[in-house]
C-alpha positions in Angstrom: 123.2 52.1 106.2 122.1 52.5 109.8 124.8 50.2 111.2 127.5 52.2 109.5 126.2 55.5 110.8 126.4 54.1 114.4 129.9 52.7 113.7 130.4 49.0 113.5 132.5 49.0 116.6 129.2 49.7 118.4 127.7 46.7 116.7 130.6 44.6 118.0 130.0 46.0 121.5 126.3 45.1 121.4 127.2 41.6 120.4 129.5 41.3 123.4 126.9 42.8 125.7 124.3 40.2 124.8 126.8 37.4 125.1 128.0 38.7 128.5 124.6 39.1 130.0 122.8 35.9 128.8 123.5 34.1 132.1 121.5 36.5 134.3 118.5 37.8 132.3 116.3 34.8 132.5 116.0 34.2 128.8 119.4 33.0 127.7 118.5 31.8 124.2 116.9 35.2 123.4 120.1 37.1 124.4 122.3 34.6 122.6 120.3 35.0 119.5 120.6 38.7 119.7 124.4 38.3 120.1 124.3 36.1 117.0 122.4 38.7 115.0 125.0 41.4 115.9 127.9 39.1 115.2 126.5 38.3 111.8 126.4 42.1 111.1 130.1 42.3 112.1 130.9 39.5 109.7 128.8 40.9 106.9 130.6 44.2 107.1 134.0 42.6 107.6 134.5 44.6 110.9 137.9 44.4 112.5 138.5 45.5 116.1 141.7 46.4 117.9 141.3 45.2 121.5 142.9 47.3 124.2 145.3 45.5 126.6 142.6 45.6 129.3 140.0 44.1 126.9 142.5 41.3 126.1 142.9 40.5 129.7 139.1 40.4 130.2 138.6 38.2 127.1 141.4 35.9 128.2 139.9 35.5 131.6 136.5 34.7 130.1 138.0 32.2 127.6 139.8 30.4 130.4 137.0 30.4 133.0 136.5 26.8 134.0 132.9 27.5 135.2 131.4 28.5 131.9 130.4 26.1 129.2 133.1 25.2 126.7 131.2 26.7 123.8 131.0 30.0 125.6 134.7 30.0 126.5 135.6 29.2 122.9 133.4 32.0 121.7 135.2 34.5 123.9 138.6 33.1 122.7 137.7 33.4 119.1 136.5 37.0 119.6 139.7 37.9 121.4 141.7 36.3 118.5 139.8 38.4 116.0 138.0 35.4 114.3 134.3 36.3 114.2 133.4 33.5 111.8 134.8 30.9 114.2 133.2 32.8 117.1 129.9 32.4 115.3 130.3 28.7 115.0 131.0 28.5 118.8 128.1 30.8 119.5 125.8 28.5 117.5 127.0 25.6 119.7 126.3 27.6 122.8 122.8 28.5 121.6 122.1 24.8 121.0 123.5 23.9 124.4 121.2 26.5 126.1 118.2 25.2 124.1 118.9 21.7 125.4 119.0 23.0 129.0 115.4 24.3 128.7 
């Protein structure tokens, strides 16, 4: 399987990349849907990730940022806690929020 040959940690990283950049690329729903696709792969393969201390700090900062939408903050929090299924639910709410903004 192509995802396994890359390493599922890379799949997790790609999911985070799309979630991180959706604000600035001009097509937020498209980036969020890509993040969703990668997160689904993480879930399908039961991927676990051990965050470094620095990554914990970054994810905590994002989860507690008062400027970002609640659904995004909750997604970051669930990723940091290691709950990809819950993160997916939050991500779906964020996608719906962004669709309503268009």
